[in-house]
C-alpha positions as semicolon CSV with decimal commas, in nm:
position;residue;x (nm);y (nm);z (nm)
1;M;1,703;0,399;-1,398
2;G;1,699;0,090;-1,174
3;R;1,448;-0,187;-1,154
4;L;1,119;-0,121;-0,974
5;A;1,089;-0,328;-0,654
6;V;0,740;-0,479;-0,653
7;A;0,539;-0,657;-0,384
8;L;0,263;-0,891;-0,500
9;L;-0,034;-0,944;-0,271
10;G;-0,213;-1,268;-0,353
11;A;-0,064;-1,557;-0,547
12;G;-0,373;-1,752;-0,644
13;R;-0,471;-1,832;-1,002
14;L;-0,459;-1,473;-1,131
15;G;-0,185;-1,368;-0,890
16;A;0,039;-1,644;-1,025
17;V;0,000;-1,499;-1,375
18;H;0,098;-1,154;-1,247
19;A;0,387;-1,297;-1,045
20;R;0,536;-1,479;-1,344
21;T;0,488;-1,173;-1,564
22;L;0,661;-0,948;-1,312
23;A;0,944;-1,197;-1,263
24;G;1,008;-1,193;-1,638
25;M;1,010;-0,814;-1,676
26;P;1,355;-0,657;-1,698
27;E;1,215;-0,334;-1,545
28;A;1,073;-0,505;-1,237
29;D;1,213;-0,692;-0,940
30;L;0,957;-0,910;-0,761
31;V;1,088;-0,860;-0,408
32;V;0,809;-1,004;-0,193
33;V;0,501;-1,221;-0,241
34;A;0,232;-1,221;0,027
35;D;-0,015;-1,507;0,042
36;P;-0,161;-1,692;0,342
37;R;-0,164;-2,022;0,154
38;P;0,144;-2,248;0,140
39;E;0,110;-2,289;-0,238
40;G;0,110;-1,912;-0,287
41;R;0,423;-1,876;-0,075
42;A;0,584;-2,164;-0,264
43;L;0,532;-1,976;-0,592
44;G;0,702;-1,668;-0,447
45;A;0,998;-1,877;-0,333
46;E;1,018;-2,044;-0,674
47;L;1,043;-1,700;-0,834
48;G;1,313;-1,585;-0,592
49;A;1,099;-1,345;-0,390
50;R;1,081;-1,314;-0,014
51;V;0,756;-1,476;0,100
52;V;0,522;-1,369;0,377
53;A;0,170;-1,458;0,483
54;D;0,066;-1,105;0,587
55;P;0,007;-0,855;0,303
56;L;0,075;-0,561;0,536
57;E;0,424;-0,698;0,596
58;A;0,483;-0,690;0,220
59;I;0,342;-0,338;0,185
60;H;0,564;-0,207;0,466
61;D;0,878;-0,389;0,353
62;P;1,144;-0,117;0,310
63;A;1,239;-0,262;-0,030
64;T;0,885;-0,228;-0,169
65;R;0,833;0,061;-0,412
66;A;0,516;-0,062;-0,586
67;V;0,236;-0,301;-0,492
68;V;0,023;-0,523;-0,716
69;I;-0,299;-0,628;-0,541
70;V;-0,439;-0,957;-0,667
71;T;-0,639;-1,057;-0,362
72;P;-1,015;-1,112;-0,349
73;T;-1,193;-0,792;-0,454
74;D;-1,351;-0,728;-0,116
75;S;-1,006;-0,704;0,044
76;H;-0,869;-0,431;-0,188
77;A;-0,999;-0,125;-0,003
78;P;-0,868;-0,227;0,343
79;L;-0,525;-0,291;0,191
80;I;-0,493;0,056;0,042
81;E;-0,627;0,251;0,338
C-alpha cells in the first residue's frame, strides 16, 4: 500500500502541529497546504508541500486523497459541503 496523499487546510498554531505530524508519518504524504497567511504557506513550503491560499484548490487537487481541516471552526461546514 502506498502513502496517503493529504491536504492540510489551515496552518496556524494547531495546523502547524498537524502539518509537522503528517510530514513525519511514513504512511502519509503532505502534498498541499492551504492557508491565506504568508506564514502558513511558508510552513507548507518548509515541509515540502505545494502551497496555496485557497482551501478549495487544495481539496480539488488531483493528488489529494484525504483532507485535514484545521481552520477556524465556523469554516468547517462550508468546506465539506
